[in-house]
KOLTI-392342 format. One record per residue (C-alpha): y, z, x; residue in one letter. Coordinates in steps of 0.25 Angstrom, whole numbers, plus 5000, padded with zeros to 4 digits. Last residue first. Layout:
<pts>
+------+------+------+------+
|   py |   pz |   px | code |
+------+------+------+------+
|    Y |    Z |    X |    A |
...
+------+------+------+------+
</pts>
This chain:
<pts>
+------+------+------+------+
|   py |   pz |   px | code |
+------+------+------+------+
| 6670 | 5602 | 5369 |    T |
| 6671 | 5593 | 5381 |    I |
| 6673 | 5600 | 5393 |    G |
| 6688 | 5607 | 5399 |    R |
| 6698 | 5603 | 5409 |    G |
| 6696 | 5601 | 5422 |    L |
| 6685 | 5603 | 5434 |    L |
| 6674 | 5605 | 5424 |    L |
| 6662 | 5611 | 5429 |    P |
| 6649 | 5605 | 5423 |    I |
| 6640 | 5618 | 5419 |    G |
| 6631 | 5608 | 5410 |    L |
| 6633 | 5615 | 5398 |    T |
| 6649 | 5617 | 5400 |    E |
| 6651 | 5601 | 5403 |    M |
| 6643 | 5596 | 5391 |    F |
| 6649 | 5608 | 5381 |    G |
| 6653 | 5595 | 5371 |    A |
| 6643 | 5583 | 5373 |    D |
| 6643 | 5574 | 5381 |    V |
| 6645 | 5558 | 5384 |    F |
| 6643 | 5553 | 5397 |    R |
| 6651 | 5542 | 5403 |    I |
| 6650 | 5535 | 5418 |    R |
| 6663 | 5528 | 5421 |    T |
| 6671 | 5516 | 5424 |    G |
| 6685 | 5518 | 5426 |    V |
| 6696 | 5510 | 5419 |    E |
| 6709 | 5512 | 5424 |    E |
| 6722 | 5514 | 5414 |    G |
| 6728 | 5526 | 5420 |    G |
| 6724 | 5536 | 5412 |    P |
| 6709 | 5531 | 5416 |    T |
| 6700 | 5523 | 5407 |    K |
| 6686 | 5526 | 5407 |    L |
| 6675 | 5514 | 5407 |    N |
| 6661 | 5516 | 5403 |    D |
| 6648 | 5520 | 5408 |    W |
| 6639 | 5528 | 5400 |    R |
| 6631 | 5539 | 5405 |    G |
| 6619 | 5541 | 5413 |    S |
| 6620 | 5543 | 5428 |    T |
| 6613 | 5556 | 5429 |    G |
| 6616 | 5571 | 5427 |    I |
| 6619 | 5577 | 5415 |    P |
| 6611 | 5566 | 5406 |    S |
| 6617 | 5559 | 5396 |    F |
| 6617 | 5558 | 5382 |    P |
| 6624 | 5571 | 5382 |    S |
| 6622 | 5586 | 5375 |    M |
| 6628 | 5600 | 5377 |    T |
| 6621 | 5614 | 5376 |    A |
| 6627 | 5628 | 5380 |    S |
| 6623 | 5642 | 5383 |    S |
| 6608 | 5641 | 5380 |    V |
| 6599 | 5654 | 5380 |    G |
| 6598 | 5656 | 5366 |    P |
| 6597 | 5642 | 5358 |    L |
| 6610 | 5642 | 5349 |    A |
| 6616 | 5630 | 5358 |    Q |
| 6604 | 5622 | 5357 |    I |
| 6605 | 5622 | 5342 |    D |
| 6618 | 5618 | 5341 |    S |
| 6616 | 5608 | 5350 |    L |
| 6604 | 5602 | 5343 |    L |
| 6614 | 5603 | 5331 |    Q |
| 6626 | 5595 | 5336 |    Q |
| 6615 | 5586 | 5341 |    Y |
| 6608 | 5585 | 5328 |    L |
| 6621 | 5583 | 5320 |    N |
| 6627 | 5572 | 5331 |    A |
| 6613 | 5564 | 5331 |    L |
| 6613 | 5563 | 5316 |    R |
| 6626 | 5559 | 5314 |    E |
| 6623 | 5549 | 5324 |    D |
| 6610 | 5543 | 5320 |    D |
| 6595 | 5549 | 5323 |    Y |
| 6584 | 5538 | 5321 |    G |
| 6574 | 5547 | 5329 |    N |
| 6576 | 5539 | 5343 |    L |
| 6591 | 5542 | 5340 |    T |
| 6587 | 5557 | 5341 |    P |
| 6587 | 5556 | 5356 |    D |
| 6584 | 5570 | 5364 |    L |
| 6586 | 5575 | 5377 |    R |
| 6585 | 5588 | 5385 |    F |
| 6591 | 5596 | 5395 |    L |
| 6592 | 5610 | 5401 |    V |
| 6604 | 5616 | 5408 |    V |
| 6602 | 5630 | 5414 |    G |
| 6607 | 5626 | 5428 |    E |
| 6611 | 5611 | 5428 |    A |
| 6625 | 5614 | 5432 |    N |
| 6633 | 5602 | 5433 |    L |
| 6640 | 5595 | 5442 |    G |
| 6629 | 5588 | 5449 |    T |
| 6633 | 5594 | 5464 |    E |
| 6621 | 5588 | 5473 |    Q |
| 6615 | 5599 | 5480 |    S |
| 6600 | 5594 | 5476 |    M |
| 6605 | 5580 | 5481 |    L |
| 6611 | 5585 | 5495 |    N |
| 6598 | 5592 | 5496 |    Q |
| 6590 | 5581 | 5494 |    F |
| 6596 | 5572 | 5504 |    S |
| 6596 | 5583 | 5514 |    R |
| 6581 | 5583 | 5511 |    I |
| 6578 | 5568 | 5512 |    F |
| 6586 | 5568 | 5526 |    L |
| 6579 | 5579 | 5532 |    G |
| 6565 | 5572 | 5528 |    A |
| 6571 | 5558 | 5534 |    S |
| 6575 | 5567 | 5547 |    V |
| 6561 | 5574 | 5548 |    L |
| 6553 | 5561 | 5543 |    L |
| 6561 | 5554 | 5555 |    I |
| 6559 | 5565 | 5564 |    L |
| 6543 | 5565 | 5561 |    S |
| 6542 | 5551 | 5565 |    L |
| 6549 | 5553 | 5578 |    A |
| 6539 | 5566 | 5582 |    V |
| 6526 | 5558 | 5577 |    Q |
| 6530 | 5545 | 5583 |    A |
| 6532 | 5554 | 5597 |    V |
| 6519 | 5561 | 5594 |    V |
| 6512 | 5549 | 5593 |    L |
| 6519 | 5544 | 5606 |    G |
| 6515 | 5555 | 5612 |    R |
| 6500 | 5555 | 5609 |    A |
| 6500 | 5541 | 5613 |    T |
| 6504 | 5545 | 5627 |    G |
| 6494 | 5556 | 5628 |    W |
| 6483 | 5545 | 5624 |    G |
| 6488 | 5537 | 5636 |    T |
| 6489 | 5550 | 5645 |    T |
| 6474 | 5551 | 5641 |    G |
| 6471 | 5537 | 5646 |    S |
| 6476 | 5539 | 5658 |    Q |
| 6468 | 5551 | 5663 |    G |
| 6464 | 5563 | 5654 |    V |
| 6451 | 5570 | 5662 |    A |
| 6446 | 5582 | 5655 |    K |
| 6435 | 5576 | 5649 |    G |
| 6424 | 5584 | 5660 |    G |
| 6430 | 5576 | 5671 |    A |
| 6417 | 5570 | 5672 |    K |
| 6417 | 5565 | 5657 |    L |
| 6432 | 5558 | 5657 |    L |
| 6428 | 5550 | 5669 |    P |
| 6414 | 5545 | 5664 |    V |
| 6420 | 5544 | 5650 |    P |
| 6431 | 5536 | 5651 |    Q |
| 6440 | 5537 | 5639 |    V |
| 6447 | 5528 | 5629 |    H |
| 6439 | 5532 | 5616 |    S |
| 6450 | 5545 | 5614 |    T |
| 6461 | 5535 | 5615 |    R |
| 6456 | 5524 | 5607 |    L |
| 6452 | 5533 | 5596 |    A |
| 6467 | 5541 | 5598 |    P |
| 6473 | 5526 | 5596 |    V |
| 6466 | 5523 | 5584 |    L |
| 6467 | 5534 | 5576 |    G |
| 6481 | 5531 | 5572 |    F |
| 6478 | 5518 | 5566 |    V |
| 6464 | 5521 | 5562 |    L |
| 6467 | 5534 | 5553 |    G |
| 6479 | 5527 | 5548 |    T |
| 6474 | 5515 | 5544 |    V |
| 6463 | 5522 | 5536 |    V |
| 6472 | 5533 | 5531 |    S |
| 6481 | 5521 | 5525 |    A |
| 6470 | 5514 | 5520 |    L |
| 6464 | 5527 | 5512 |    F |
| 6476 | 5531 | 5508 |    T |
| 6481 | 5516 | 5501 |    F |
| 6468 | 5515 | 5495 |    G |
| 6470 | 5530 | 5489 |    L |
| 6484 | 5527 | 5486 |    V |
| 6479 | 5513 | 5479 |    Q |
| 6468 | 5519 | 5472 |    A |
| 6476 | 5531 | 5465 |    D |
| 6482 | 5543 | 5471 |    P |
| 6490 | 5550 | 5459 |    E |
| 6506 | 5547 | 5459 |    L |
| 6508 | 5542 | 5445 |    R |
| 6523 | 5542 | 5441 |    L |
| 6524 | 5543 | 5427 |    M |
| 6525 | 5556 | 5424 |    L |
| 6537 | 5558 | 5436 |    V |
| 6543 | 5545 | 5430 |    A |
| 6544 | 5552 | 5416 |    R |
| 6549 | 5565 | 5422 |    S |
| 6560 | 5558 | 5428 |    S |
| 6562 | 5553 | 5442 |    V |
| 6566 | 5559 | 5455 |    P |
| 6552 | 5561 | 5460 |    L |
| 6549 | 5576 | 5467 |    L |
| 6538 | 5580 | 5455 |    T |
| 6531 | 5568 | 5457 |    L |
| 6528 | 5571 | 5472 |    L |
| 6520 | 5583 | 5469 |    A |
| 6512 | 5576 | 5458 |    K |
| 6508 | 5565 | 5470 |    A |
| 6505 | 5578 | 5480 |    G |
| 6496 | 5584 | 5472 |    W |
| 6485 | 5573 | 5471 |    Q |
| 6492 | 5567 | 5484 |    S |
| 6486 | 5578 | 5491 |    M |
| 6472 | 5574 | 5490 |    L |
| 6476 | 5560 | 5494 |    L |
| 6483 | 5564 | 5507 |    G |
| 6469 | 5572 | 5509 |    L |
| 6462 | 5559 | 5508 |    G |
| 6472 | 5552 | 5518 |    G |
| 6470 | 5563 | 5528 |    G |
| 6453 | 5562 | 5528 |    A |
| 6454 | 5548 | 5529 |    L |
| 6465 | 5549 | 5541 |    A |
| 6455 | 5558 | 5547 |    L |
| 6444 | 5550 | 5543 |    L |
| 6450 | 5539 | 5551 |    L |
| 6453 | 5546 | 5563 |    S |
| 6438 | 5550 | 5565 |    E |
| 6433 | 5535 | 5562 |    T |
| 6444 | 5530 | 5573 |    L |
| 6437 | 5540 | 5582 |    L |
| 6424 | 5536 | 5579 |    Q |
| 6428 | 5521 | 5579 |    R |
| 6435 | 5523 | 5592 |    I |
| 6423 | 5530 | 5599 |    L |
| 6412 | 5519 | 5594 |    R |
| 6422 | 5507 | 5600 |    V |
| 6422 | 5516 | 5613 |    R |
| 6408 | 5514 | 5613 |    G |
| 6398 | 5527 | 5614 |    A |
| 6388 | 5527 | 5625 |    G |
| 6386 | 5542 | 5628 |    L |
| 6397 | 5541 | 5639 |    A |
| 6405 | 5536 | 5628 |    L |
| 6402 | 5547 | 5619 |    R |
| 6405 | 5558 | 5631 |    V |
| 6418 | 5552 | 5632 |    A |
| 6423 | 5552 | 5618 |    M |
| 6419 | 5567 | 5619 |    E |
| 6427 | 5570 | 5631 |    R |
| 6440 | 5561 | 5627 |    R |
| 6439 | 5570 | 5613 |    R |
| 6450 | 5580 | 5617 |    E |
| 6461 | 5571 | 5620 |    E |
| 6456 | 5563 | 5608 |    S |
| 6460 | 5574 | 5602 |    R |
| 6475 | 5575 | 5606 |    A |
| 6474 | 5559 | 5602 |    L |
| 6468 | 5562 | 5587 |    L |
| 6481 | 5572 | 5587 |    L |
| 6491 | 5562 | 5591 |    T |
| 6484 | 5551 | 5580 |    A |
| 6484 | 5564 | 5569 |    V |
| 6499 | 5566 | 5573 |    N |
| 6503 | 5551 | 5573 |    A |
| 6496 | 5549 | 5559 |    C |
| 6504 | 5560 | 5553 |    A |
| 6515 | 5555 | 5557 |    I |
| 6513 | 5541 | 5552 |    L |
| 6509 | 5547 | 5539 |    L |
| 6521 | 5555 | 5539 |    V |
| 6530 | 5542 | 5542 |    L |
| 6522 | 5533 | 5531 |    G |
| 6526 | 5544 | 5522 |    I |
| 6541 | 5543 | 5524 |    V |
| 6541 | 5528 | 5524 |    V |
| 6533 | 5529 | 5510 |    Q |
| 6542 | 5538 | 5505 |    A |
| 6554 | 5528 | 5510 |    V |
| 6546 | 5518 | 5502 |    F |
| 6546 | 5526 | 5489 |    L |
| 6560 | 5528 | 5491 |    P |
| 6564 | 5514 | 5490 |    E |
| 6553 | 5508 | 5481 |    A |
| 6557 | 5519 | 5470 |    L |
| 6568 | 5512 | 5463 |    E |
| 6560 | 5498 | 5463 |    E |
| 6546 | 5503 | 5458 |    R |
| 6556 | 5510 | 5447 |    A |
| 6558 | 5496 | 5441 |    E |
| 6544 | 5497 | 5435 |    N |
| 6542 | 5488 | 5425 |    M |
| 6526 | 5490 | 5425 |    G |
| 6516 | 5490 | 5438 |    R |
| 6508 | 5478 | 5434 |    G |
| 6521 | 5472 | 5430 |    G |
| 6524 | 5462 | 5439 |    P |
| 6539 | 5457 | 5441 |    T |
| 6544 | 5445 | 5434 |    L |
| 6558 | 5438 | 5436 |    V |
| 6566 | 5432 | 5427 |    L |
| 6579 | 5424 | 5429 |    K |
| 6589 | 5425 | 5419 |    L |
| 6600 | 5428 | 5431 |    P |
| 6597 | 5415 | 5439 |    D |
| 6601 | 5414 | 5454 |    E |
| 6613 | 5405 | 5455 |    Q |
| 6616 | 5391 | 5460 |    S |
| 6601 | 5388 | 5459 |    S |
| 6602 | 5379 | 5446 |    S |
| 6588 | 5372 | 5442 |    G |
| 6585 | 5381 | 5432 |    E |
| 6598 | 5386 | 5426 |    R |
| 6606 | 5396 | 5433 |    S |
| 6618 | 5398 | 5425 |    D |
| 6609 | 5406 | 5413 |    S |
| 6613 | 5405 | 5399 |    V |
| 6615 | 5417 | 5390 |    L |
| 6616 | 5417 | 5377 |    G |
| 6608 | 5429 | 5374 |    F |
| 6596 | 5427 | 5367 |    D |
| 6595 | 5413 | 5369 |    A |
| 6600 | 5411 | 5383 |    E |
| 6591 | 5425 | 5386 |    V |
| 6578 | 5420 | 5379 |    T |
| 6580 | 5407 | 5385 |    Q |
| 6580 | 5413 | 5400 |    R |
| 6570 | 5423 | 5397 |    L |
| 6560 | 5413 | 5392 |    V |
| 6564 | 5402 | 5404 |    P |
| 6560 | 5413 | 5414 |    A |
| 6545 | 5418 | 5408 |    L |
| 6537 | 5405 | 5412 |    M |
| 6544 | 5405 | 5427 |    A |
| 6543 | 5418 | 5428 |    E |
| 6527 | 5420 | 5422 |    A |
| 6525 | 5407 | 5434 |    A |
| 6532 | 5417 | 5445 |    D |
| 6524 | 5429 | 5439 |    I |
| 6509 | 5421 | 5441 |    G |
| 6501 | 5417 | 5430 |    V |
| 6487 | 5416 | 5435 |    G |
| 6481 | 5426 | 5424 |    S |
| 6490 | 5428 | 5414 |    E |
| 6501 | 5436 | 5416 |    L |
| 6503 | 5449 | 5409 |    R |
| 6517 | 5453 | 5405 |    G |
| 6528 | 5463 | 5403 |    M |
| 6542 | 5463 | 5396 |    I |
| 6550 | 5476 | 5397 |    H |
| 6560 | 5475 | 5384 |    L |
| 6575 | 5479 | 5383 |    W |
| 6583 | 5465 | 5381 |    W |
| 6592 | 5467 | 5370 |    I |
| 6599 | 5454 | 5368 |    D |
| 6588 | 5449 | 5360 |    A |
| 6589 | 5459 | 5349 |    K |
| 6576 | 5459 | 5341 |    E |
| 6569 | 5468 | 5349 |    L |
| 6579 | 5481 | 5351 |    G |
| 6583 | 5478 | 5335 |    G |
| 6585 | 5492 | 5334 |    S |
| 6590 | 5504 | 5341 |    R |
| 6586 | 5518 | 5338 |    V |
| 6571 | 5514 | 5344 |    K |
| 6557 | 5517 | 5340 |    V |
| 6557 | 5511 | 5326 |    R |
| 6564 | 5499 | 5330 |    E |
| 6555 | 5498 | 5344 |    E |
| 6543 | 5498 | 5335 |    M |
| 6539 | 5485 | 5338 |    A |
| 6538 | 5489 | 5353 |    L |
| 6526 | 5495 | 5349 |    P |
| 6526 | 5510 | 5355 |    V |
| 6521 | 5517 | 5367 |    F |
| 6524 | 5531 | 5370 |    L |
| 6525 | 5541 | 5381 |    S |
| 6533 | 5531 | 5390 |    P |
| 6533 | 5535 | 5405 |    A |
| 6543 | 5526 | 5410 |    D |
| 6547 | 5530 | 5425 |    D |
| 6539 | 5520 | 5430 |    V |
| 6544 | 5508 | 5423 |    Q |
| 6538 | 5499 | 5412 |    V |
| 6524 | 5497 | 5412 |    A |
| 6519 | 5510 | 5402 |    G |
| 6513 | 5522 | 5407 |    R |
| 6498 | 5518 | 5410 |    F |
| 6489 | 5526 | 5418 |    R |
| 6483 | 5536 | 5406 |    A |
| 6482 | 5526 | 5394 |    Q |
| 6489 | 5523 | 5384 |    A |
| 6487 | 5533 | 5372 |    V |
| 6484 | 5527 | 5357 |    G |
| 6488 | 5524 | 5342 |    V |
| 6500 | 5533 | 5343 |    I |
| 6504 | 5530 | 5326 |    T |
| 6520 | 5531 | 5326 |    Y |
| 6530 | 5539 | 5316 |    P |
| 6544 | 5535 | 5317 |    H |
| 6556 | 5547 | 5321 |    G |
| 6558 | 5542 | 5336 |    N |
| 6542 | 5541 | 5337 |    V |
| 6534 | 5552 | 5330 |    S |
| 6519 | 5551 | 5332 |    I |
| 6508 | 5550 | 5323 |    S |
| 6493 | 5552 | 5326 |    R |
| 6484 | 5541 | 5329 |    G |
| 6479 | 5543 | 5343 |    V |
| 6483 | 5558 | 5346 |    V |
| 6469 | 5561 | 5343 |    G |
| 6466 | 5558 | 5357 |    P |
| 6472 | 5571 | 5363 |    D |
| 6478 | 5570 | 5378 |    A |
| 6486 | 5583 | 5374 |    G |
| 6495 | 5575 | 5365 |    C |
| 6507 | 5577 | 5372 |    R |
| 6505 | 5576 | 5387 |    R |
| 6494 | 5568 | 5386 |    R |
| 6497 | 5557 | 5377 |    W |
| 6510 | 5556 | 5382 |    Y |
| 6504 | 5554 | 5396 |    G |
| 6494 | 5545 | 5390 |    H |
| 6505 | 5536 | 5384 |    S |
| 6507 | 5534 | 5368 |    I |
| 6504 | 5523 | 5361 |    V |
| 6513 | 5521 | 5348 |    V |
| 6511 | 5515 | 5334 |    V |
| 6519 | 5511 | 5322 |    P |
| 6509 | 5505 | 5312 |    E |
| 6515 | 5490 | 5313 |    S |
| 6527 | 5483 | 5306 |    A |
| 6535 | 5482 | 5317 |    P |
| 6524 | 5475 | 5324 |    H |
| 6518 | 5481 | 5337 |    N |
| 6505 | 5488 | 5333 |    D |
| 6499 | 5474 | 5330 |    A |
| 6502 | 5469 | 5346 |    K |
| 6494 | 5482 | 5351 |    G |
| 6494 | 5497 | 5351 |    F |
| 6486 | 5505 | 5362 |    L |
| 6474 | 5511 | 5356 |    R |
| 6467 | 5525 | 5355 |    G |
| 6468 | 5533 | 5367 |    V |
| 6468 | 5529 | 5383 |    A |
| 6473 | 5515 | 5378 |    P |
| 6472 | 5503 | 5386 |    T |
| 6483 | 5496 | 5395 |    V |
| 6482 | 5481 | 5398 |    G |
| 6497 | 5480 | 5400 |    L |
| 6497 | 5468 | 5390 |    G |
| 6489 | 5475 | 5380 |    T |
| 6497 | 5489 | 5381 |    F |
| 6509 | 5481 | 5379 |    Y |
| 6503 | 5470 | 5368 |    D |
| 6511 | 5476 | 5357 |    G |
| 6523 | 5478 | 5364 |    S |
| 6529 | 5492 | 5369 |    V |
| 6541 | 5501 | 5366 |    L |
| 6540 | 5513 | 5377 |    L |
| 6542 | 5527 | 5374 |    G |
| 6547 | 5538 | 5380 |    D |
| 6546 | 5553 | 5375 |    A |
| 6557 | 5562 | 5368 |    I |
| 6550 | 5573 | 5361 |    E |
| 6546 | 5578 | 5347 |    P |
| 6534 | 5588 | 5346 |    E |
| 6525 | 5586 | 5332 |    G |
| 6513 | 5581 | 5338 |    L |
| 6522 | 5570 | 5341 |    L |
| 6536 | 5566 | 5340 |    N |
| 6543 | 5557 | 5350 |    V |
| 6557 | 5554 | 5351 |    N |
| 6556 | 5540 | 5358 |    L |
| 6563 | 5537 | 5373 |    R |
| 6561 | 5522 | 5377 |    D |
+------+------+------+------+
</pts>
């Protein structure tokens, strides 16, 4: 939820999360500073307290431990900061939700404008998570909770499912499905699955091209080392030992490449965050720094690629006849050399084919990006500044809101450099708005999206009118 927050004399709109008293203990979260509230704090008669996130603590308080015990205004009501959550904890709901404040659920009436949210049985707005006991699986938990869901729906809504136990005529509309919550209630994971899969395929193709390139270079280098291998064989070295030596060289080369990639990922991850088409909250929420899993995957991928793409050059280099080669002064190639160059040609063909696929795909992506950037929006965004505020969170009613908005518009229009100002509850670009039916002069009803705007909206945003005039 959006909250009007005033901390250290600086007001702003921050994201807050209403949670139960055992929220932190149930998730195993420990405080970085102070304490986290518990069940005793989740009561309407308890002292109003909040816990702030680690990021909000660093950004607004400069990581000052003395913030614990200070007063903070939330929607016009005073609260006491009792603690700071640990750094890696950013809530357990969505990836694009990065709450700055955690408020006890019992304070819902103080925080939100609408009241009775906890008493109204026909309003479901809470996310529920639970920790299973040892030995209890998800299927068993679903079997225990399904009757509770059915009884709740039938009691609170007066609905009766047509698909009772023992009936298989249709799928039960009240079917309960539990999902693992170790990574939060993340609906965005499904939305990002497809683009991430495409990115993985592209990265895999780049890796294959690089490996084929290195394998080709190793094959070319093997031709130069044929005499060296012949001398080693003549001195008593076995072929297995030579293969082991060459694979070790290839493995060291792959590990060096993997290590360099990890170093580049330190700044590459930050650059990638700036390209994500998500809100700033989601950007702050995502952490792409390499962790133990990334290190393990990079090490495993380096070892596998080093062994697989170093095996053919190793076999090629170690498969020489020392006596004829030494007699010829290392210049004879023979049939095995022809086979080696055939393998090299095959790798080059694979490189060209994969590079062509990537080139065509990159061209399509660039063309799509150019089309998006040149898409006509219908307004002139040059010099337009947007900001939002929600006085209703502080208890403003309709009359006070009208006076406040009119005063704000008058003050903003009087600022130097401001040509005009307007307001609307909806963003100029997007799918926000209220869906309703319009009746045409012929009596036909047409569904459309309606946006409420203030006077001068068209002129302020530079929206050209084909006919008529704007709203005054």
